[in-house]
C-alpha positions as CSV (number, residue, x, y, z in Angstrom):
1,M,0.0,0.0,0.0
2,N,1.2,3.5,-0.9
3,E,1.2,6.3,1.7
4,P,-2.3,8.0,1.5
5,K,-2.3,11.4,-0.2
6,T,-3.9,14.3,1.6
7,P,-7.4,14.9,0.1
8,E,-7.8,18.2,-1.8
9,F,-11.6,18.2,-1.1
10,Q,-13.5,17.7,2.2
11,W,-16.8,16.2,3.2
12,G,-19.7,18.6,2.7
13,Q,-17.9,20.7,0.0
14,F,-19.7,21.7,-3.1
15,V,-18.1,20.6,-6.4
16,K,-19.0,20.1,-10.0
17,A,-18.0,17.5,-12.6
18,A,-14.8,18.6,-14.4
19,A,-15.8,16.6,-17.5
20,N,-18.5,14.1,-18.6
21,L,-18.4,11.1,-16.3
22,Y,-19.1,7.8,-17.9
23,N,-19.8,4.4,-16.4
24,D,-16.5,2.4,-16.1
25,G,-18.5,-0.7,-15.2
26,T,-18.6,0.0,-11.5
27,F,-22.0,1.7,-11.5
28,P,-24.5,-1.2,-11.6
29,D,-27.6,0.7,-12.6
30,A,-26.3,1.8,-16.0
31,L,-24.9,0.3,-19.1
32,P,-21.1,0.2,-19.5
33,D,-19.8,3.5,-21.0
34,A,-23.2,5.2,-20.4
35,L,-23.0,8.9,-19.6
36,L,-23.7,9.2,-15.8
37,I,-23.0,12.9,-15.1
38,P,-22.6,15.7,-17.7
39,S,-19.7,18.1,-17.3
40,D,-20.4,21.1,-14.9
41,T,-23.1,19.2,-13.0
42,P,-23.0,20.4,-9.4
43,G,-22.8,18.0,-6.4
44,E,-21.8,17.7,-2.8
45,I,-19.1,15.4,-1.3
46,V,-20.8,13.0,1.0
47,N,-17.8,10.8,1.9
48,V,-14.0,10.8,1.4
49,G,-12.1,7.6,1.3
50,V,-8.8,6.3,0.0
51,V,-8.0,3.6,-2.6
52,E,-5.9,1.3,-0.5
53,A,-3.6,0.1,-3.4
54,S,-2.6,3.6,-4.6
55,G,-3.3,5.9,-1.6
56,E,-5.4,8.1,-3.9
57,P,-8.3,9.9,-2.4
58,L,-11.7,8.7,-3.6
59,Y,-14.8,10.9,-3.2
60,L,-18.5,9.9,-3.1
61,V,-20.3,12.8,-4.6
62,E,-24.1,13.2,-4.6
63,F,-24.8,15.0,-7.9
64,T,-27.9,16.9,-8.8
65,G,-30.6,14.3,-9.7
66,G,-29.6,12.1,-6.8
67,H,-26.8,10.0,-8.4
68,V,-24.1,9.2,-5.9
69,I,-20.9,8.5,-7.8
70,G,-17.3,7.6,-6.7
71,V,-14.8,10.0,-8.4
72,F,-11.2,10.9,-8.2
73,E,-9.8,14.4,-7.7
74,N,-9.1,15.0,-11.4
75,E,-12.8,14.4,-12.1
76,I,-14.2,17.2,-10.0
77,V,-13.5,20.9,-9.4
78,R,-14.7,23.4,-6.7
79,A,-18.2,24.8,-7.4
């Protein structure tokens, strides 16, 4: 396991999708490669975790419309 990186974002912070977010196969309620969240969709961070193998922060974001998606730092920006 790598040393965990300090998260750039915190729980409760408002963010938006930095680009279109597509299903990479980990979102069970959508087809693979389906558009889940369009770019600039606002959301709120509801949990912050760490990918154990890489130490990379992983954020659960509740986007407008109620979808809760796991994203990496490069997939979101401050709102």
